[in-house]
N, C-alpha and C positions, 0 to 999 in steps of 0.2 A: 769509294775510290778517289774522291776529291781530296782526301786527307793525305795523299802521298806527295811527298816533296820531290818532284821529278828533277828539279834543278840540282839537288844533292845526290839523287839516286843514279842519274844517267852517267855521270863520270865514273862511278864505281862499276856500273854495267859495262861501259866501254872498256875499262881496264880489265874487267873479267873476261869479256869476249876475246880480247887480244891475248890475254893470259892462257885461255883455253886453247886458242890457236897455237900458241907456243908449246903447250903440253902435247898436243897431237903431232906437232912438228917433230918434237924430240922422240915421241913414241914411234913415229914413222921411220926415223933414222935407226932406232933400235931394231925395228923389224927388217929393214933392208940389209942391215949388217949381219942378220941371221938368215938372209935369203928368203924371207917370208914376204914375197912380192905382193901377194893379194892384200895382206894386212898393211903393208907399207903404202900401197896405193889408197886404200880406204882412209888411213890416217892422214895422208897428205891432202886428199880431197876434203876431208873434214876440217883440217887446219885452214885450208883455203876458204871453205864456206864460213867458218867463224871469223876469219879476217875480213871477208866481204861483208858479213853482218856488222862487224865493228865499223866498217867504213860507212855503211848506211846510217847507223845510229849516230856516228860522229858528225857526219854532214848534216843530218836532220837537226841534231842538237845545235850545231854552229849556225844554222839558218834560223832556228826558232827561238833560241835563248841567247842571252848576253854572254860574251866571252869573259872568262875570269882572267884577270891580270895578276901575274906573280908579284907578291908583295915584298919579297926579299930585297935586300940592298947589298951593295958592295960586291965582295967576292962570291957570295951566295948567288946573287943575281947573274953574275958573269957565268958561273958554273951552270946555272939553270939554262941560260941562253945558249951556251955551247951544246949542252945535251939536247935541248929543243931543236936547234937548227940542224944538228947532225941527224937527229931522229926524223925530222921532216924530209930532209934531202934523201936519206936512205929509204924512207917509206915510199917516196915517189919513184925511186929507182927500182925497188924490190917488186913492186906491183907487176910491171911488164916482165921482169925476170921470172916471177912465179908462173905467169901465163905461158911464157916460152918453155919453161921446164915441163909444165903439164902437157903442152902441145907436142913436144919432142917425145915424151913417154907414150902419148896416145898414138903417135905415128911410128912407134916402135924403133925410134932412133936412139937407142939406149946409150951409145957411146957419147953422143952429143948431149943427151939428157944428163948423164953423170957429170960431164964437164960444166954445164950451166948450173946444175944443182950444187956443185961444190962452191960456186960463187954465190949462189942465191941463199943457201943455208945460213952462213954466218951473218949475212946482211939481215935476213929475216929475224934471226935470233936477237941481233942487236936492236932492231926496231921493236921487238916485243919487250926486251929488257928496258930500253930507254923509254918506251911508252909507259911502263909501270913507274919508272923513276919520275917522269914528268907528272904523272897522276899523283904520286906521293908528295912531291914537292909543291904542287899547286893546290891540292885539296886536303892533305893530311898534315904536312909539316909547316904550312904557312900560318 
């Protein structure tokens, strides 16, 4: 097991975890649009679990390993920083919104749940997409 290059593997693991979260998120939307509430709920809770697991791995990696700095310059660096900053800000905002959305559903306040979910969904999808962009720019395109 000592032959595994964790510093290279963990960023891909993180990107995969948030990607799986996004897939369950979209699947949950598919099910609720077909009024399959039980499957919607399972998908959304699974999406949340994968996002939480992403957060645990990300924070652990940030504490234990060196941070990689983006090597690009000029307009590429500016683009990277715009994507990264918007990703971080919305990731911070979306966390409490996800918890509020789940809480409203569990309390059976479905009208409020739908209203908050309509705000949360595009933000969460943006965070998933920009998370992958940051990963690709930092670890694959650099």
